[in-house]
Structure formats: structure tokens, C-alpha cells
C-alpha positions, 0 to 999 in steps of 0.5 A: 493364902494367895489369891487366885487370879480368877477368884472374884473378890473385888467389888466395882469400886475397888476394881475401879480404883485398882485399874485407875478408872471410874466405876461407870467406865467398868459398867460400860465395859461390862455392857460392851462385853469387854470385861465381864465380871462374875455376879454375886447374889443380888447381881453385884459385880465381883472382879478378879485380879485377871479382870483388873489386869484386863481393865488395865490393858484396855486402858493402855490400848485406849490411851494409845488411840485404839477405839473401843471397837478396836479393843474389843476386836484385839481382845477377841483375837487374843482369846482366839490365839490363847485357845489355839495355843492351848490346842497346839500344846494339847496336840503336841502332847498327843503327838509325843505320846503317839511317837513314844507308843510307836517307838515301843511297838515298832520292831525290826528283825534282821538275820545274820549270815549264820541264821540268827534272828536279831531284834533291832531297836528303832533309831539305834544302829546295829553293831558293826558286825551285825550291820555288815551281815544283817538282812531285814526280813520283817518290819512290823505293821507301822499302822498300830 
């Protein structure tokens, strides 16, 4: 069974060792809100693999000279970016669904010189003989 990246399984000493930090540093980061682990009964901290990865990212930024307040701001902005990226993906899915629905319901009718009414599929060009003799009579309501 594979461990889920969000499953809180590591106690503070194991998480600290995996991240290459002292347990007291993890407690400080928890107080600051940089990494907030889950709590087991009795208020013991439980860290997930994602928490450990976040701790390693904090350590990398810290070693690059970024202050803890700067790290907190960077992580906040990264969370906002992740949320907005997910929202854009949802909106793109909704837009694709709306386009598909519009393509299904949008109909264009034409009449040839002989009086035949022909339904045309949106986005497809009529046959050359229809194109030269067709006149658009009605276009369905596009607000559906």
C-alpha cells in the first residue's frame, strides 16, 4: 500500500530527521503557521509527506537568505497561485462544456434555389453546390 502524500503519519522526531532539521525548528514553524501538521489525540503533531516536502522547501529558501517572514509570504503567494490555477482549470472545463453544448444546439438552415431547406452543421462548410446556391434563412438563438 502506497502512502498518500497528505496522510499524517510521521511524528515530529521522524519528520525533523527526514527534513534535516531539529524538532524545535518544526515547532517554531508550526507556531508561525509555515507548516501546520495534523494533530493526533493528545495534541501530538503528525506530519505528512507533503509537510516534510514543505519543510525542505523552507530550509532551501532559508539557506538562500530569505527571512522567515519572506518565506511565509512566498508560501502564501504560492498557495494563492495554486488555488487560482485550479480555478482557471475549472473555468476552462466549464467553457469547453459550454462550447460543446453550443455546438450541439446551434443550427443554421439554408435554402437552395429549388426550395430545399438544408440544415448546416456549425463549423463545417457546405458542399460546393450548396454553397453557391444556398441562402441563410434562419439562425437559431445563440443565447441558449
